[in-house]
N, C-alpha and C positions, 0 to 999 in steps of 0.2 A: 436547511430544508429537511424535513423528516420524510421517511418513506411514504407515509400516508398522504402528505402534501404533494408528492410528486405524482402527477397524473399520467405521464407518458411512460415509455419503456426505453431505458438506456441500452446502448449497444453492449456496454460491459460496466461492471462495478468492481472495485478493489476495496477490501476492508479487512479488519481483524477477523479471525475465524470464530468469533463468538457465535454460538448457535442461533440465538434469536435474531441477531443482526444479520447473519448470513441468510437465514430463511426469509427475512423481510426483503432483502436485496435480490434474492433469487426470483421473487415475484415481480421485481421492477427492472430486471436487467436480463438481456438475452444470454449473457456470459458472466460468470463470477469467478474472480481470482482472489484466493486467500493471500493476505500479505505474508510473504515469505519471512520477513524479519520478525513479525509478531508470532508466527507459528513456531519458529525456532525458539523464541523467548518463552512461549507457552510450554514447550517441551522441557526447557531448562527448569521452569517452575515446577512442573509435575515431578520431575526427577528429584529436585530439592525437597519437595513435599513428601516424597517417598523415603527420604532419609539417606539417599545415596551419597557417598564421598564425592568431594569436588572433582577429583580426577576422573572418576567414572562418569559423572554428569557431563564433563567437558568432552569426554571421548564420544559418548552417544550423540550429544548435540553437534559435534564436529562432523560426525558421520552423516547425520541428516543434512547439515548445511552443505557438505561436500557433494551429496547426491543432487541437491537442487542447484548448486553453482555449476556443476557439470552440464546440467540441462540448460542453464542460462547461457553458458559459453557456446553450447551447440546451436542455440537459437541465433546468437550473434553471428556465428560462423556461416550457418546455412541460409540465413537471410542474405548474406553477401554472395555466397556461391550458388544459391538457388537449388541446393540438393535437398529438396523437401522429403524425398523418400527416406534419406538418411536421418532427417529430423524426426520423422514418424517412428523410425526404429528407436531413436534416443528417447522419445516420449514413452514408448513401451518399456524400454529398459528402466526408465526412471520409476515407473509404476511398479515394476517387479522388485526393484531395489527397496522401494518404500514398503512394499508388502513383506519383503524378507526381513527388513528391520523391525517392522511391527510384530512379525512372528517371533523373532528372537526375544523381543521384549515381553511378549505374552508368556514365553517359556520361562523367563526370569521372574515371573509373578508381577510384572509391572503393567497390569491391565489397563490402568487409566491412560497412561501415556501411549500404550500400544494402540488402544482404541482410538485415541485422538488422532494419531498419524494415519491409521487406516481410514477413518472418516474424512480426513482432510485431503487425502492423496489426490483425488480427482480434481479438487479445486486448486491444488498447487501447480498443476500443469496447464491450466487454461491459457496462460500467456504463450505457451509453446504451440498448443493446438491452433491458436489464432495466427501465430507466426507462419504456420503452414499455408495459411491463406493470405500471407504477406500483410497482416494486420499486427501492429505493434502496440502493446499496452504495458503499463508499469507493473512490476511484480511486488511493489510495496506501496503503502499509503503514506510514506515518509513526507512527500511534498505537501500533502494536505495537512498533515499534523504540524509541520513547520509553519505553514500558513496560518493555521488556527492559533498556534502559539504566538505568532507575531501579532495577529489581530488582538488577542487577549492582552498582550503586553502594551499595545498602543491605546486600548480603550478602557482599561480597568484600573489605571492609577488613581490613587486617592486624590480627591479634590478636582478630578477631571469630569467635566460635563460636556456631552456631545448632543447636538440636535439630531433628529432623524436624518436630515439631509447631510449634515456633517459626517455622520457614521457611514452613510451610503458612499459619500465621496472617498472617505478613507478606505473603505472596503474595495472600491473600484481601483484605487491606486495600488493597493497591496496585491489584488488579483493580477493586475497588469504586471507588477514587478516579478511575481512568481511564475506567471503563465505565458506572458508574451513580452519578451525583452524589447522587441521593436517598438511596440505601442508605449511601453514604459519610457523609453528613451525619448520618444516624440512628446510625451506628456511633460517630462522634465524640461525639455527645451522650450516648450510652450508656456508652461505655468511657473517653473522655477527660475526662469531667466530673470536676473535682477532688473532688467529693463521692462519686463512685463508683469512684475509681481507687485501687488498692492495689498498691504495688510491693514485690515480695519479692526480697531479695538473699541468695544463698548464698555463703559464703566457705569456702575449703578451704585 
């Protein structure tokens, strides 16, 4: 489903931090979280494109990842102990550290990556802001990407032809497998049990 097809407003959206995609989702979601994994990958690419040596790229990317992982760990800790004032402090600290890192990169003449981090910063801490309200959201879109890869693998093989109904059934099975293990287990027991399974083949 594209953003234009989605008529409602989601509570949150998680995606790559590509500007046009982010802007489209900001119109369709009350809260937007930039995928942490993709943002760190984007920073690595910008640093590589700037011609920096591998060790320098690794050091900067590791620093960024360390800041975000510290926040992620704080979210997990304070969701458990309910110390949300401390979590608010950690969010502020994270934004300060991201701004500091961005400033250092500007001073080194790495304007593109510095600007990217500065523009993405507020969208990298959405998950923590929602955690203060005891709402948990993912920090990456890895699950959806794996799901889309699995769907592509299942339906795009050469010589394979699916009816519309068959594709819908396959999609529902894969969605249940990735998103609701309980429902998937029930489906397996009901439909894949040898005593309940009937395979029909039509030859032409």
